[in-house]
PATORDREN-112861 format. One line per 3 residues: number of its first residue (from 1); their letters; for each residue x, y, z of N, C-alpha, C, O. Coordinates in nm, 2 decimals, padded with zeros to 4 digits. Example, Ala and Ser with C-alpha at 12.3 -4.5 7.8 and 13.67 -1.06 7.14 Angstrom:
// residues 2
1) AS) 01.32/-00.57/00.78/01.23/-00.45/00.78/01.32/-00.33/00.78/01.42/-00.33/00.85; 01.28/-00.22/00.71/01.37/-00.11/00.71/01.29/00.00/00.79/01.34/00.11/00.80
***
This chain:
// residues 233
1) MAS) -01.37/-00.61/02.46/-01.41/-00.52/02.56/-01.30/-00.58/02.66/-01.28/-00.71/02.67; -01.22/-00.46/02.74/-01.12/-00.53/02.81/-01.18/-00.51/02.97/-01.23/-00.41/03.03; -01.14/-00.63/03.00/-01.20/-00.66/03.13/-01.14/-00.52/03.27/-01.06/-00.42/03.26
4) SGD) -01.20/-00.56/03.37/-01.18/-00.46/03.47/-01.07/-00.45/03.52/-01.02/-00.55/03.57; -00.99/-00.33/03.51/-00.84/-00.31/03.52/-00.76/-00.34/03.44/-00.64/-00.35/03.47; -00.82/-00.37/03.34/-00.71/-00.39/03.21/-00.75/-00.29/03.11/-00.86/-00.26/03.08
7) HTE) -00.65/-00.25/03.06/-00.66/-00.16/02.94/-00.65/-00.21/02.78/-00.54/-00.26/02.75; -00.70/-00.20/02.72/-00.64/-00.27/02.60/-00.69/-00.17/02.48/-00.80/-00.11/02.48; -00.60/-00.16/02.37/-00.64/-00.09/02.30/-00.62/-00.14/02.16/-00.51/-00.17/02.12
10) HLF) -00.73/-00.15/02.06/-00.68/-00.23/01.92/-00.68/-00.10/01.81/-00.76/-00.02/01.76; -00.57/-00.11/01.81/-00.48/-00.01/01.73/-00.46/-00.04/01.59/-00.49/-00.16/01.55; -00.41/00.07/01.48/-00.44/-00.01/01.32/-00.25/00.02/01.27/-00.20/-00.03/01.17
13) FHR) -00.20/00.08/01.36/-00.05/00.10/01.30/00.03/-00.03/01.24/00.08/-00.04/01.13; 00.01/-00.13/01.35/00.05/-00.26/01.29/00.04/-00.32/01.19/00.10/-00.42/01.17; -00.07/-00.26/01.10/-00.13/-00.33/00.99/-00.07/-00.24/00.87/-00.04/-00.30/00.77
16) IGW) -00.04/-00.11/00.88/00.04/00.01/00.75/00.10/-00.08/00.68/00.07/-00.06/00.56; 00.19/-00.18/00.67/00.29/-00.23/00.59/00.21/-00.31/00.48/00.21/-00.26/00.36; 00.15/-00.43/00.53/00.06/-00.51/00.49/-00.04/-00.46/00.41/-00.05/-00.49/00.29
19) LRA) -00.15/-00.35/00.48/-00.27/-00.30/00.37/-00.19/-00.23/00.31/-00.15/-00.31/00.22; -00.10/-00.08/00.29/-00.07/-00.05/00.25/-00.06/-00.09/00.06/-00.11/-00.03/-00.04; 00.03/-00.22/00.05/00.08/-00.29/-00.03/-00.09/-00.38/-00.08/-00.11/-00.35/-00.20
22) AVL) -00.16/-00.44/-00.05/-00.26/-00.47/-00.04/-00.33/-00.40/-00.06/-00.41/-00.47/-00.13; -00.39/-00.27/-00.04/-00.50/-00.17/-00.10/-00.46/-00.09/-00.22/-00.54/-00.01/-00.26; -00.34/-00.11/-00.29/-00.27/-00.01/-00.38/-00.28/-00.12/-00.47/-00.33/-00.07/-00.57
25) GAN) -00.24/-00.27/-00.49/-00.25/-00.36/-00.55/-00.38/-00.42/-00.62/-00.40/-00.46/-00.73; -00.47/-00.41/-00.48/-00.62/-00.44/-00.56/-00.67/-00.34/-00.61/-00.74/-00.38/-00.71; -00.67/-00.21/-00.60/-00.71/-00.09/-00.65/-00.67/-00.04/-00.77/-00.75/00.03/-00.84
28) DGI) -00.54/-00.07/-00.80/-00.47/-00.11/-00.91/-00.48/-00.21/-01.04/-00.47/-00.18/-01.16; -00.50/-00.33/-00.97/-00.59/-00.45/-01.04/-00.71/-00.42/-01.09/-00.75/-00.50/-01.19; -00.81/-00.30/-01.04/-00.94/-00.31/-01.07/-00.93/-00.18/-01.23/-00.94/-00.16/-01.35
31) VST) -00.89/-00.14/-01.08/-00.85/00.03/-01.23/-00.78/00.00/-01.33/-00.84/00.04/-01.43; -00.66/-00.05/-01.36/-00.59/-00.07/-01.46/-00.67/-00.15/-01.59/-00.68/-00.13/-01.71; -00.70/-00.26/-01.50/-00.75/-00.39/-01.60/-00.87/-00.37/-01.67/-00.90/-00.41/-01.78
34) ASL) -00.99/-00.28/-01.55/-01.12/-00.23/-01.58/-01.11/-00.16/-01.71/-01.19/-00.17/-01.80; -00.95/-00.06/-01.71/-00.98/00.08/-01.79/-00.94/-00.01/-01.90/-01.04/-00.02/-01.97; -00.85/-00.08/-01.93/-00.79/-00.14/-02.04/-00.92/-00.21/-02.11/-00.97/-00.16/-02.21
37) IVG) -00.98/-00.31/-02.06/-01.13/-00.38/-02.12/-01.21/-00.26/-02.18/-01.25/-00.25/-02.29; -01.23/-00.20/-02.09/-01.32/-00.06/-02.16/-01.27/00.01/-02.22/-01.37/00.08/-02.26; -01.17/00.07/-02.28/-01.10/00.10/-02.37/-01.11/-00.01/-02.49/-01.19/00.02/-02.58
40) VAA) -01.04/-00.12/-02.49/-01.07/-00.21/-02.62/-01.21/-00.24/-02.64/-01.26/-00.24/-02.76; -01.27/-00.26/-02.52/-01.43/-00.28/-02.59/-01.48/-00.12/-02.65/-01.55/-00.12/-02.76; -01.46/-00.04/-02.62/-01.52/00.08/-02.67/-01.51/00.09/-02.84/-01.58/00.12/-02.93
43) ASP) -01.34/00.03/-02.83/-01.29/00.04/-02.95/-01.34/-00.02/-03.04/-01.35/00.03/-03.15; -01.38/-00.21/-02.99/-01.46/-00.25/-03.12/-01.48/-00.37/-03.03/-01.39/-00.44/-02.99; -01.63/-00.38/-02.98/-01.64/-00.50/-02.91/-01.64/-00.62/-02.94/-01.74/-00.68/-02.98
46) DRS) -01.53/-00.70/-02.92/-01.51/-00.82/-02.99/-01.44/-00.89/-02.84/-01.37/-00.84/-02.76; -01.49/-01.04/-02.86/-01.47/-01.10/-02.70/-01.35/-01.14/-02.71/-01.30/-01.14/-02.59; -01.23/-01.22/-02.83/-01.10/-01.24/-02.79/-01.06/-01.11/-02.79/-00.97/-01.11/-02.70
49) AIL) -01.07/-00.99/-02.83/-00.96/-00.90/-02.80/-01.00/-00.84/-02.67/-00.91/-00.78/-02.62; -01.12/-00.84/-02.61/-01.11/-00.79/-02.52/-01.05/-00.88/-02.37/-01.03/-00.84/-02.26; -01.04/-01.03/-02.42/-01.03/-01.07/-02.31/-00.87/-01.10/-02.31/-00.81/-01.16/-02.22
52) VAG) -00.80/-01.06/-02.43/-00.65/-01.11/-02.46/-00.64/-00.95/-02.42/-00.52/-00.94/-02.39; -00.68/-00.85/-02.40/-00.64/-00.72/-02.36/-00.64/-00.71/-02.19/-00.57/-00.64/-02.12; -00.76/-00.81/-02.14/-00.78/-00.84/-01.95/-00.68/-00.91/-01.92/-00.61/-00.86/-01.83
55) VAG) -00.63/-01.02/-01.98/-00.55/-01.12/-01.94/-00.37/-01.07/-01.95/-00.28/-01.07/-01.86; -00.36/-01.01/-02.08/-00.25/-00.93/-02.05/-00.22/-00.83/-01.96/-00.12/-00.82/-01.90; -00.33/-00.73/-01.95/-00.33/-00.68/-01.82/-00.27/-00.72/-01.66/-00.19/-00.70/-01.57
58) LVA) -00.36/-00.79/-01.71/-00.32/-00.91/-01.54/-00.19/-00.91/-01.50/-00.14/-00.86/-01.40; -00.13/-00.97/-01.61/00.00/-01.04/-01.61/00.13/-00.96/-01.58/00.23/-00.98/-01.51; 00.10/-00.82/-01.67/00.19/-00.74/-01.72/00.19/-00.64/-01.57/00.29/-00.59/-01.52
61) GAM) 00.07/-00.61/-01.51/00.01/-00.55/-01.45/00.09/-00.61/-01.27/00.16/-00.53/-01.21; 00.06/-00.73/-01.22/00.10/-00.79/-01.17/00.28/-00.76/-01.15/00.34/-00.71/-01.05; 00.32/-00.81/-01.25/00.45/-00.83/-01.25/00.50/-00.71/-01.23/00.58/-00.71/-01.14
64) SMA) 00.49/-00.60/-01.30/00.50/-00.46/-01.29/00.49/-00.43/-01.14/00.58/-00.34/-01.11; 00.42/-00.46/-01.04/00.35/-00.42/-00.94/00.45/-00.46/-00.85/00.49/-00.38/-00.76; 00.49/-00.59/-00.88/00.57/-00.67/-00.77/00.72/-00.62/-00.76/00.78/-00.61/-00.66
67) AGE) 00.75/-00.59/-00.93/00.89/-00.55/-00.95/00.91/-00.41/-00.90/00.99/-00.39/-00.82; 00.83/-00.31/-00.95/00.83/-00.16/-00.88/00.80/-00.20/-00.71/00.90/-00.14/-00.67; 00.76/-00.24/-00.63/00.74/-00.23/-00.53/00.89/-00.31/-00.44/00.96/-00.27/-00.35
70) YVS) 00.91/-00.44/-00.52/01.03/-00.45/-00.47/01.17/-00.40/-00.48/01.27/-00.45/-00.43; 01.15/-00.29/-00.55/01.28/-00.19/-00.63/01.29/-00.07/-00.52/01.39/-00.03/-00.48; 01.14/-00.02/-00.49/01.12/00.08/-00.40/01.11/00.06/-00.25/01.16/00.14/-00.17
73) VSS) 01.04/-00.08/-00.21/01.10/-00.08/-00.06/01.25/-00.16/-00.03/01.29/-00.17/00.09; 01.32/-00.22/-00.16/01.45/-00.28/-00.13/01.54/-00.14/-00.09/01.63/-00.16/00.00; 01.51/00.03/-00.17/01.60/00.09/-00.16/01.57/00.21/-00.01/01.65/00.29/00.03
76) QSD) 01.45/00.18/00.04/01.42/00.21/00.15/01.49/00.13/00.27/01.52/00.18/00.38; 01.52/-00.02/00.23/01.56/-00.14/00.34/01.72/-00.12/00.32/01.79/-00.17/00.40; 01.78/-00.03/00.21/01.91/-00.03/00.17/01.92/00.13/00.27/02.02/00.12/00.35
79) TEK) 01.87/00.21/00.27/01.91/00.32/00.36/01.88/00.31/00.50/01.94/00.38/00.58; 01.79/00.22/00.54/01.76/00.18/00.69/01.88/00.11/00.71/01.95/00.17/00.80; 01.93/00.01/00.67/02.07/-00.07/00.67/02.18/00.06/00.72/02.24/00.07/00.83
82) ADL) 02.20/00.16/00.60/02.27/00.20/00.61/02.27/00.33/00.74/02.37/00.38/00.80; 02.17/00.35/00.75/02.13/00.47/00.89/02.18/00.36/01.01/02.28/00.40/01.06; 02.14/00.28/01.04/02.17/00.17/01.15/02.35/00.13/01.13/02.41/00.09/01.22
85) KLE) 02.41/00.15/01.02/02.51/00.11/01.04/02.62/00.21/01.08/02.73/00.18/01.13; 02.56/00.35/01.04/02.64/00.49/01.09/02.61/00.51/01.23/02.68/00.59/01.29; 02.50/00.46/01.30/02.46/00.46/01.43/02.54/00.40/01.50/02.60/00.44/01.60
88) RAA) 02.55/00.27/01.42/02.63/00.17/01.51/02.78/00.18/01.55/02.82/00.15/01.66; 02.86/00.24/01.42/03.00/00.30/01.46/03.00/00.45/01.55/03.09/00.46/01.63; 02.86/00.57/01.54/02.86/00.62/01.63/02.87/00.56/01.74/02.98/00.58/01.79
91) LDV) 02.79/00.46/01.81/02.77/00.45/01.96/02.90/00.37/01.97/02.94/00.43/02.07; 02.96/00.31/01.95/03.14/00.22/01.95/03.21/00.36/01.94/03.31/00.35/02.02; 03.20/00.45/01.90/03.31/00.57/01.92/03.26/00.64/02.02/03.34/00.64/02.11
94) DPG) 03.14/00.70/02.05/03.12/00.79/02.19/03.00/00.72/02.22/02.89/00.74/02.17; 03.01/00.63/02.30/02.84/00.63/02.32/02.81/00.75/02.47/02.70/00.77/02.52; 02.90/00.79/02.49/02.84/00.90/02.62/02.74/01.00/02.53/02.64/01.04/02.57
97) AER) 02.78/01.05/02.41/02.72/01.17/02.29/02.57/01.11/02.24/02.47/01.17/02.22; 02.61/00.95/02.24/02.48/00.93/02.18/02.39/00.92/02.31/02.27/00.94/02.29; 02.43/00.89/02.43/02.34/00.86/02.55/02.29/01.00/02.58/02.17/01.01/02.61
100) EEL) 02.39/01.11/02.56/02.31/01.25/02.59/02.23/01.27/02.47/02.14/01.35/02.49; 02.24/01.23/02.30/02.15/01.29/02.23/02.00/01.21/02.28/01.89/01.27/02.30; 02.01/01.07/02.28/01.89/01.01/02.33/01.79/01.05/02.41/01.67/01.04/02.40
103) ASI) 01.92/01.14/02.56/01.77/01.18/02.64/01.74/01.32/02.65/01.67/01.37/02.74; 01.79/01.39/02.52/01.77/01.51/02.46/01.62/01.45/02.37/01.52/01.52/02.39; 01.62/01.38/02.31/01.50/01.39/02.27/01.40/01.33/02.34/01.30/01.33/02.28
106) YVG) 01.38/01.27/02.48/01.30/01.22/02.55/01.28/01.37/02.63/01.16/01.42/02.65; 01.42/01.46/02.67/01.35/01.57/02.69/01.28/01.68/02.62/01.19/01.75/02.68; 01.32/01.69/02.48/01.16/01.69/02.36/01.06/01.68/02.38/00.98/01.77/02.35
109) RGL) 01.02/01.56/02.46/00.89/01.51/02.47/00.83/01.50/02.59/00.75/01.42/02.64; 00.88/01.61/02.64/00.83/01.64/02.80/00.86/01.57/02.90/00.77/01.56/02.99; 01.02/01.47/02.91/01.04/01.43/03.05/01.15/01.54/03.11/01.21/01.63/03.05
112) DRD) 01.17/01.51/03.27/01.30/01.65/03.30/01.43/01.55/03.26/01.44/01.43/03.25; 01.51/01.64/03.24/01.65/01.60/03.24/01.68/01.45/03.32/01.69/01.33/03.28; 01.67/01.51/03.43/01.72/01.36/03.55/01.60/01.22/03.48/01.68/01.13/03.43
115) LAH) 01.49/01.20/03.46/01.44/01.13/03.40/01.46/01.08/03.27/01.42/00.96/03.26; 01.51/01.13/03.15/01.53/01.13/03.05/01.66/01.06/03.02/01.69/00.98/02.92; 01.76/01.12/03.14/01.90/01.07/03.12/01.87/00.91/03.21/01.92/00.82/03.15
118) AVA) 01.79/00.88/03.32/01.77/00.72/03.37/01.73/00.64/03.28/01.78/00.53/03.26; 01.60/00.70/03.19/01.54/00.60/03.06/01.64/00.58/02.95/01.66/00.47/02.91; 01.75/00.70/02.90/01.80/00.66/02.80/01.96/00.54/02.83/02.03/00.48/02.75
121) TQL) 01.98/00.55/02.99/02.10/00.47/03.01/02.04/00.36/03.03/02.10/00.26/02.99; 01.92/00.35/03.09/01.85/00.16/03.13/01.78/00.16/02.95/01.77/00.04/02.91; 01.75/00.24/02.87/01.75/00.14/02.72/01.91/00.10/02.65/01.95/00.00/02.59
124) MEH) 01.96/00.21/02.68/02.09/00.15/02.59/02.20/00.03/02.66/02.29/-00.03/02.61; 02.15/00.03/02.80/02.19/-00.10/02.84/02.14/-00.21/02.82/02.20/-00.32/02.82; 02.02/-00.19/02.78/01.94/-00.30/02.69/01.98/-00.35/02.58/02.04/-00.45/02.55
127) DDL) 01.93/-00.28/02.52/01.99/-00.26/02.33/02.01/-00.11/02.27/01.93/-00.03/02.22; 02.14/-00.11/02.29/02.21/00.07/02.23/02.12/00.10/02.12/02.02/00.18/02.12; 02.17/00.04/02.02/02.10/00.04/01.90/01.95/00.03/01.88/01.89/00.13/01.82
130) AAH) 01.89/-00.06/01.91/01.75/-00.04/01.89/01.67/00.06/01.97/01.55/00.07/01.98; 01.77/00.13/02.05/01.70/00.25/02.11/01.72/00.36/02.06/01.64/00.44/02.06; 01.83/00.37/02.03/01.85/00.46/01.87/01.80/00.46/01.72/01.80/00.56/01.65
133) AQD) 01.78/00.35/01.70/01.70/00.32/01.61/01.56/00.35/01.59/01.53/00.36/01.47; 01.47/00.36/01.70/01.35/00.34/01.70/01.33/00.49/01.74/01.26/00.56/01.66; 01.39/00.55/01.85/01.34/00.72/01.91/01.44/00.81/01.84/01.42/00.93/01.86
136) ELG) 01.57/00.78/01.74/01.62/00.88/01.68/01.60/00.85/01.49/01.61/00.95/01.42; 01.57/00.76/01.45/01.58/00.71/01.36/01.44/00.67/01.29/01.42/00.68/01.17; 01.37/00.65/01.37/01.22/00.62/01.37/01.20/00.46/01.29/01.11/00.44/01.20
139) ITE) 01.27/00.39/01.31/01.33/00.25/01.26/01.25/00.15/01.34/01.29/00.15/01.45; 01.16/00.08/01.32/01.07/-00.02/01.46/01.05/-00.12/01.34/01.05/-00.10/01.22; 01.04/-00.25/01.41/01.00/-00.39/01.36/00.87/-00.34/01.27/00.85/-00.36/01.15
142) TVS) 00.78/-00.28/01.36/00.63/-00.25/01.27/00.63/-00.21/01.12/00.56/-00.26/01.03; 00.73/-00.10/01.10/00.77/-00.04/00.98/00.89/-00.03/00.90/00.91/00.04/00.80; 00.95/-00.12/00.95/01.10/-00.15/00.86/01.04/-00.23/00.74/00.94/-00.31/00.74
145) ARP) 01.13/-00.21/00.64/01.08/-00.23/00.49/01.12/-00.37/00.47/01.23/-00.41/00.51; 01.04/-00.45/00.42/01.01/-00.57/00.40/00.99/-00.61/00.21/00.88/-00.62/00.16; 01.10/-00.63/00.13/01.10/-00.60/00.02/01.01/-00.71/-00.03/00.92/-00.66/-00.11
148) VQA) 01.01/-00.85/-00.02/00.96/-00.97/-00.07/00.83/-00.97/-00.02/00.75/-01.00/-00.11; 00.78/-00.96/00.07/00.64/-00.92/00.14/00.59/-00.83/00.08/00.49/-00.87/00.02; 00.61/-00.71/00.07/00.59/-00.61/-00.03/00.57/-00.64/-00.15/00.46/-00.59/-00.20
151) AVT) 00.64/-00.71/-00.23/00.61/-00.73/-00.36/00.51/-00.86/-00.38/00.41/-00.87/-00.45; 00.56/-00.95/-00.30/00.41/-01.07/-00.30/00.30/-01.06/-00.29/00.20/-01.12/-00.34; 00.29/-00.95/-00.20/00.14/-00.88/-00.13/00.11/-00.80/-00.25/-00.01/-00.80/-00.28
154) SAA) 00.18/-00.75/-00.32/00.13/-00.65/-00.43/00.08/-00.69/-00.56/00.01/-00.62/-00.63; 00.13/-00.81/-00.58/00.16/-00.87/-00.70/-00.02/-00.96/-00.66/-00.12/-00.93/-00.72; -00.01/-01.05/-00.56/-00.11/-01.09/-00.53/-00.28/-01.00/-00.51/-00.39/-01.04/-00.53
157) AFS) -00.25/-00.92/-00.49/-00.32/-00.82/-00.47/-00.42/-00.76/-00.59/-00.54/-00.74/-00.61; -00.30/-00.72/-00.66/-00.32/-00.66/-00.80/-00.37/-00.80/-00.91/-00.41/-00.78/-01.03; -00.35/-00.91/-00.87/-00.45/-01.03/-00.95/-00.54/-01.02/-00.93/-00.63/-00.99/-01.01
160) AGA) -00.57/-01.04/-00.77/-00.72/-01.10/-00.73/-00.80/-00.97/-00.77/-00.92/-01.01/-00.78; -00.78/-00.82/-00.79/-00.86/-00.72/-00.83/-00.89/-00.74/-00.97/-01.00/-00.74/-01.02; -00.74/-00.76/-01.07/-00.77/-00.77/-01.18/-00.90/-00.88/-01.23/-00.99/-00.86/-01.30
163) VLP) -00.85/-00.97/-01.15/-00.98/-01.07/-01.21/-01.10/-01.08/-01.22/-01.15/-01.17/-01.29; -01.18/-00.96/-01.15/-01.28/-00.90/-01.10/-01.34/-00.84/-01.25/-01.42/-00.92/-01.31; -01.31/-00.75/-01.30/-01.31/-00.66/-01.43/-01.28/-00.78/-01.56/-01.32/-00.79/-01.67
166) LAA) -01.18/-00.85/-01.50/-01.17/-00.96/-01.67/-01.27/-01.08/-01.66/-01.27/-01.16/-01.75; -01.35/-01.11/-01.53/-01.46/-01.20/-01.54/-01.56/-01.18/-01.57/-01.62/-01.26/-01.65; -01.64/-01.01/-01.52/-01.71/-00.94/-01.61/-01.72/-00.94/-01.78/-01.82/-00.94/-01.85
169) AAL) -01.59/-00.94/-01.81/-01.58/-00.91/-01.95/-01.62/-01.07/-02.02/-01.67/-01.10/-02.13; -01.57/-01.14/-01.92/-01.62/-01.30/-02.03/-01.71/-01.34/-02.00/-01.76/-01.42/-02.08; -01.80/-01.31/-01.86/-01.91/-01.39/-01.87/-02.05/-01.29/-01.90/-02.16/-01.32/-01.86
172) GPP) -02.01/-01.17/-01.95/-02.10/-01.08/-02.02/-02.14/-01.05/-02.17/-02.08/-01.13/-02.25; -02.22/-00.98/-02.21/-02.26/-01.02/-02.35/-02.08/-00.94/-02.41/-02.03/-00.88/-02.32; -02.04/-00.93/-02.49/-01.93/-00.79/-02.54/-02.01/-00.71/-02.58/-01.96/-00.60/-02.58
175) AIA) -02.15/-00.71/-02.63/-02.20/-00.54/-02.69/-02.19/-00.49/-02.59/-02.12/-00.39/-02.61; -02.21/-00.49/-02.46/-02.24/-00.43/-02.33/-02.14/-00.42/-02.24/-02.16/-00.35/-02.14; -02.03/-00.47/-02.28/-01.88/-00.50/-02.18/-01.85/-00.41/-02.10/-01.83/-00.42/-01.98
178) VSV) -01.87/-00.27/-02.23/-01.79/-00.13/-02.14/-01.92/-00.13/-02.00/-01.87/-00.11/-01.89; -02.06/-00.15/-02.00/-02.17/-00.09/-01.92/-02.13/-00.21/-01.80/-02.12/-00.16/-01.69; -02.10/-00.34/-01.80/-02.06/-00.49/-01.73/-01.97/-00.45/-01.65/-01.98/-00.45/-01.53
181) VSV) -01.86/-00.40/-01.73/-01.74/-00.40/-01.65/-01.71/-00.28/-01.56/-01.67/-00.30/-01.45; -01.74/-00.15/-01.62/-01.77/-00.01/-01.57/-01.81/-00.04/-01.44/-01.74/-00.02/-01.34; -01.99/-00.10/-01.45/-02.05/-00.06/-01.32/-02.01/-00.25/-01.22/-02.02/-00.25/-01.10
184) SSL) -01.98/-00.32/-01.26/-01.92/-00.44/-01.19/-01.78/-00.33/-01.09/-01.78/-00.30/-00.97; -01.67/-00.30/-01.18/-01.57/-00.27/-01.12/-01.57/-00.14/-01.04/-01.47/-00.09/-00.98; -01.68/-00.09/-01.06/-01.70/00.05/-00.95/-01.75/-00.04/-00.82/-01.69/-00.03/-00.71
187) LAL) -01.86/-00.12/-00.83/-01.92/-00.18/-00.68/-01.80/-00.23/-00.61/-01.77/-00.20/-00.49; -01.72/-00.31/-00.71/-01.60/-00.36/-00.65/-01.49/-00.29/-00.58/-01.44/-00.33/-00.48; -01.45/-00.18/-00.64/-01.34/-00.03/-00.58/-01.47/00.00/-00.44/-01.43/-00.03/-00.33
190) ALL) -01.58/00.05/-00.45/-01.64/00.05/-00.33/-01.63/-00.01/-00.21/-01.61/00.03/-00.10; -01.66/-00.18/-00.26/-01.61/-00.27/-00.15/-01.50/-00.24/-00.11/-01.50/-00.17/-00.01; -01.36/-00.26/-00.18/-01.23/-00.27/-00.12/-01.21/-00.11/-00.06/-01.12/-00.09/00.02
193) GAI) -01.28/-00.02/-00.10/-01.24/00.11/-00.03/-01.33/00.13/00.13/-01.29/00.20/00.21; -01.43/00.06/00.14/-01.47/00.01/00.24/-01.40/-00.11/00.32/-01.38/-00.11/00.44; -01.38/-00.15/00.28/-01.30/-00.35/00.37/-01.21/-00.21/00.41/-01.25/-00.15/00.51
196) SAR) -01.07/-00.15/00.31/-00.94/-00.09/00.32/-00.98/00.03/00.49/-00.91/00.05/00.59; -01.08/00.06/00.46/-01.15/00.19/00.55/-01.16/00.10/00.67/-01.07/00.11/00.76; -01.23/00.02/00.69/-01.23/-00.05/00.80/-01.13/-00.14/00.87/-01.15/-00.18/00.98
199) AGG) -01.03/-00.17/00.78/-00.91/-00.23/00.85/-00.84/-00.11/00.91/-00.82/-00.10/01.03; -00.79/-00.04/00.83/-00.70/00.10/00.89/-00.80/00.16/00.99/-00.74/00.21/01.09; -00.88/00.17/00.99/-00.97/00.23/01.12/-01.06/00.41/01.05/-01.13/00.49/01.11
202) APV) -01.02/00.41/00.88/-01.07/00.54/00.89/-01.19/00.53/00.82/-01.24/00.43/00.77; -01.23/00.66/00.80/-01.39/00.64/00.75/-01.46/00.64/00.60/-01.45/00.70/00.50; -01.52/00.54/00.64/-01.57/00.47/00.54/-01.63/00.54/00.45/-01.58/00.51/00.34
205) GRA) -01.73/00.62/00.42/-01.77/00.71/00.32/-01.66/00.76/00.23/-01.67/00.75/00.11; -01.57/00.81/00.30/-01.47/00.91/00.23/-01.36/00.79/00.20/-01.26/00.84/00.15; -01.37/00.68/00.23/-01.28/00.64/00.17/-01.35/00.53/00.04/-01.27/00.49/-00.05
208) VFR) -01.46/00.51/00.04/-01.53/00.47/-00.08/-01.53/00.58/-00.19/-01.48/00.57/-00.31; -01.59/00.71/-00.14/-01.61/00.78/-00.26/-01.49/00.86/-00.32/-01.50/00.95/-00.40; -01.38/00.83/-00.28/-01.26/00.85/-00.30/-01.21/00.73/-00.43/-01.15/00.77/-00.53
211) VVL) -01.23/00.64/-00.41/-01.19/00.50/-00.47/-01.25/00.49/-00.62/-01.20/00.47/-00.72; -01.39/00.54/-00.58/-01.52/00.54/-00.69/-01.48/00.63/-00.79/-01.46/00.61/-00.91; -01.48/00.73/-00.72/-01.45/00.85/-00.82/-01.32/00.84/-00.95/-01.32/00.86/-01.07
214) LGG) -01.21/00.81/-00.86/-01.07/00.80/-00.93/-01.15/00.73/-01.02/-01.22/00.79/-01.10; -01.15/00.58/-01.00/-01.19/00.46/-01.09/-01.29/00.48/-01.16/-01.32/00.39/-01.24; -01.35/00.57/-01.16/-01.48/00.58/-01.28/-01.43/00.69/-01.37/-01.47/00.69/-01.49
217) LAM) -01.35/00.80/-01.33/-01.28/00.89/-01.42/-01.17/00.84/-01.52/-01.14/00.91/-01.61; -01.10/00.70/-01.49/-01.00/00.65/-01.51/-01.07/00.58/-01.64/-01.02/00.61/-01.75; -01.18/00.50/-01.62/-01.25/00.44/-01.72/-01.32/00.51/-01.84/-01.35/00.47/-01.95
220) AVT) -01.37/00.65/-01.75/-01.43/00.71/-01.86/-01.30/00.74/-01.99/-01.28/00.70/-02.10; -01.24/00.80/-01.92/-01.10/00.88/-02.00/-01.08/00.78/-02.13/-01.06/00.81/-02.24; -01.07/00.61/-02.07/-01.01/00.51/-02.16/-01.14/00.52/-02.27/-01.13/00.56/-02.39
223) AGI) -01.27/00.47/-02.19/-01.38/00.48/-02.27/-01.39/00.57/-02.39/-01.45/00.54/-02.49; -01.33/00.68/-02.36/-01.38/00.79/-02.50/-01.26/00.79/-02.58/-01.26/00.83/-02.70; -01.15/00.76/-02.52/-00.99/00.74/-02.59/-01.01/00.60/-02.69/-00.96/00.59/-02.81
226) GTL) -01.08/00.50/-02.64/-01.12/00.36/-02.72/-01.17/00.44/-02.82/-01.10/00.47/-02.92; -01.33/00.48/-02.80/-01.42/00.55/-02.88/-01.38/00.62/-02.98/-01.44/00.60/-03.08; -01.26/00.73/-02.97/-01.23/00.81/-03.05/-01.15/00.69/-03.18/-01.17/00.67/-03.30
229) IGT) -01.06/00.63/-03.08/-00.99/00.52/-03.20/-01.08/00.46/-03.27/-01.10/00.51/-03.38; -01.14/00.36/-03.24/-01.24/00.27/-03.29/-01.31/00.33/-03.41/-01.33/00.26/-03.51; -01.36/00.46/-03.41/-01.40/00.59/-03.48/-01.33/00.61/-03.58/-01.38/00.62/-03.69
232) AI) -01.21/00.63/-03.57/-01.11/00.68/-03.63/-01.07/00.54/-03.75/-01.06/00.57/-03.87; -01.05/00.42/-03.71/-01.02/00.31/-03.75/-01.13/00.27/-03.91/-01.12/00.17/-03.98
***
């Protein structure tokens, strides 16, 4: 609660970068590893084969997530840097035109032209590139690309998620590995959906339903394929 005379809002926007990578990594870790284990267990309930598949899935998945996220976010970072370079050149060549452009943005948001010019002038005197980066390009410190952070977060989150079905497979009897891994993984997905929804300020029920439905579908499909392959072999 804010004290009298204060107005404090607890916003969630600053969490977008790490929350996206963490949720995506953990969700993928649970679903992909659980699906792999369930598929192998459905084909042949051999503990060694199940655990080897699970460990291989964890390591390969974590590395893939890290590499994919790093490449993706690096591309975004390169684009941001290129846009900022072009904007810096435009500011150096014709700052007056850039000031008009910034003022027009503020007019479009509801300010009258005189006030818009005054705001644009003061912001550009303070930091012209930062003003244009935020209001013209949409680049801010909160949402700017951080490749290493995204890669590490994704790999760590994937590993944390993948450990859950792997532990269930290791501790449970091989004969019922499909059931044990499926149920424990769906419960983990439900918990993950609830936590991510609360952290992001989203409806909990919708998030839980979404991750459980899609995760259950993935495991059901791989279990069916594993059963068919096991029968054929």
